[in-house]
N, C-alpha and C positions, 0 to 999 in steps of 0.2 A: 466740277469745275474747280481748278486750283486758284486760290486767291493770290494776287500780286498787288502790292501797294501802289505800283506804278499805274494801275488801272483806275486809281482815284483821281478826281479833278481837284488839284491843289490850286490855290490862288497864285497871284504873281510873285508872292514871297515864299511860295512852296509850302503853304499852310492850309489846313482844312479844319473847320470847326468840329469839336467833339463834345457832345452833350453827355454828361454822366448821369445815369439814372440808377436808383437803388433797385436791384434785381428782385427783391422780395416785395417791398412796399410800392414800387413803381414811382416813388417820389423823384422828381427832377432835382438833382443836387447842385450841379454847376455846369458851366460851359468853359472850355479852354481850347487851346490850339494844339494840333499835332502836325508834324512833318512826316515824311515817309519813314524815316528812321525811328521816330517815336512810335509809329504804328507797328513797325516790325519788332521793336523792343518789347512793346506791350504784349504782342502775340507770343513772343519767345519766352518771356519771363512770367506772364500772368500778373505782373504788377503794372498798373496803369502808368504810362510815361507820357508826359506832355512836353511841348516846347514852350519855354518861357520867352515871350517877346521882349520883356524888359531886361532880362539877364542874358538873353541870347545863349541859352543853355538848356539842356534836358532837365526835366523836373519829374522825378519819380514821386508820385503822390504819397505822402506820408513819410518820406525819407527823413525829414527833420522833425515833423510834428508827431509822428506815430499814427496819424489818421490815414491809414492805408486804404487804398482802393484795390481790391482783388478782382481781377477780370473774371466775369461769368460768361459774357458773350459780347462780341463786337459786331455791330450791324452797320450796313451801308445803305444810305437812302437811295431812292429811285434815280436821282440825277448823279449819284456817286460823288457829290460835293459836300457831304455832311456825314458825320459818324454818330452813332448812338452807342455808348459804352455802358453796358449793364454791369454793375459792380456790387460786390459785398463791401460796404463802407464801414470802417471802424472809426468811431468818433465823428466829430464834425467834419463836413466836407469843405466849408468855407474858411478862408484865412482869417475871418473875423471871429472864429470859434463858434459859428452858428451851424446848425444841422445842414443847411443849404445856403446857397448864395442869393436866393430869391426871397429875401425876408422883408422887402418893402413893397407894399401895395399902393396903387394910386386909386383913391376912392373919392369921387366927387371933386376931383382936382386937388386933393390933399394927399400927402404921403403918410402912410401909416406903417409903423414898424410891427411886423407880425411875430417876431421872435427876438429874444435877447440872446446874447452870447452864453454858451454853456460855461459852467464853472469847473 
């Protein structure tokens, strides 16, 4: 079966959530948005490309920070409305300079910071 990005279920803004996961450790790194062109660019280049809602522009992960996400595998969920992007991550994935974006836990109603920024 040949993949076509138009087979995906994008929201009313033309976006689909994409969860980035480290291909080796299986650690969930971040969640961002892709549109059809970002999906196609990611597949064509092997460099993960997202759509920045705030800048209304394409965002190639690591383009400015050097914290590149190299595509290992792109997976589509059963409803075709969410993507799992397996990557080789170099450096922190989060813009806060942490390994991943999920560094805050809620424990007994309190927020606990699980990791500090990398130096």
